Phi, psi and omega in degrees: 000137180286146175299158181302321180297323180294318177299319181295318179297315180298316179299318180297315181294318180295318179298317179296319180296315181296320178298314181295321179296317179297320180295320179300325182280327186262338180270100183287168178284114181234145178291322181285142175301136181291149176286137178303332180287347179277351182059034179247021180206162169077009182251128169243162183247037184308122184257009185210059176287101187259333187200178179274344177210147179142198178296138181278161170291157187296332180251019181272145179052060185290358177270358179291138178233138177258116184270134183241150170238110181054046175083000181247126179299131183234328185210175175247152176220179183226126177289123177246349174197181182290350184236348187232143177238130178265140180206191178267147179298327180300335182288342181283343179293343178265012177049066182298145183243329183219165173230131176260131185237150181072025185275150172231294175260109188288351178265355183261126183273348181249197178299144174260139181226144175226150173269120181233112180059036180081003180244137180275121180248125181235153183256357179082355179095149179287158173244150180246129180235134180290152176269125181274320183204159179225155176212122173255160180299138185299335183253021177300132179243109184296324184288326185246005178057032176279141179054046184277077182210144181209162179232137174252130174260125182277152184290339176210159183296150178282131174278113182288140173202193182299334187254353181223109182209156178276152171273159176278140169282152185290149176256352178209166179272105185294344181278348182291314178219071186292145175299153178297137180058038179300131175237137182246169187233131171245142179218153179163204182239013182293175182288149173272143183307332182272000186264012179060040174072009176276125184294148180279156179260344184248140177303129180220173182213165181211137175269136186228141176286139175291138178240120180304150186300317181301315179294321180300315180297321179297318180297314182286339175295325177287333182270310184203109179300331180302313181280328179300321184287343181260345177291127186215191178295352177277000183239164172221139185245146178204145177122199180107003175261140186303127175076005180239114186187160162285155188210194183302130182097350180268356182310133180087353182280175187271148162247117192241157167229146184248134180213122179063030178086001179238147182255138175238156185267111180272321185207170177238131182303123181242296180205170179192180181288156175239126359287161179282166178077027180276141178297130176080003182238107179281165170265163185245133185237145173291126182283116185292322182302321180299329187259013180303316178300319179295317180299314180297322179293315182294317181289350176265341188238337185288000000 
């Protein structure tokens, strides 16, 4: 007979799978980002949560998008609906042409597979969708990374499945009254701080401590007054632990928080210190909550 905890774990996993399956069938492909209350966003079915940072499970963070320019990966993005991907405005300077969805190992052209608990789990392979149109914030400042946010419109709707799903947009500003010891999550294919700036080929993630804005500005004032003066309520900061950080290749990727089993998008990777992963120095992210009106307007008109 299985221990009580094992029964509980099995029940939890089965319930999550059934919920996701039901959502896939009932959550239609819509251009507008789904409401978090509709339960059509922010759920992953990660079957191998092994640590707080490291390689992701093959079906973890299914809203991650790999942005390409002429077949070469250049940035990361986040699926927010069946037709739109959110990213950083800086990523548009490389003239992106396609988005890869459902990706795990970005160097593998076929299905990706992992052995989990003696069982082989495969994703069926990533799909590539052309970008139909792009829009960056009208006041984006390349020199100071102000308003570093952009939206990609895909040429056709995203087919939702276990490996491709949208993240929830935030319903509140988590920085107003953050939980004690709040930790946020970044994921993507960028380089790990210990890898000497060489980008990773496998989807990975890292948990980062939230850093209040006032403290973040003080830190950057010691590093670069130029960036300190531009950090504002439009940003959110996280990181500062050795070897744990968003890094080169993560631009445009998500800074997430998880609550009740669902993930919401707190920020978009914008800039940070070089080299990344420095003790006491967080990275700076575009605060998504601040830009919700802009996001809603663009997804209604682009």
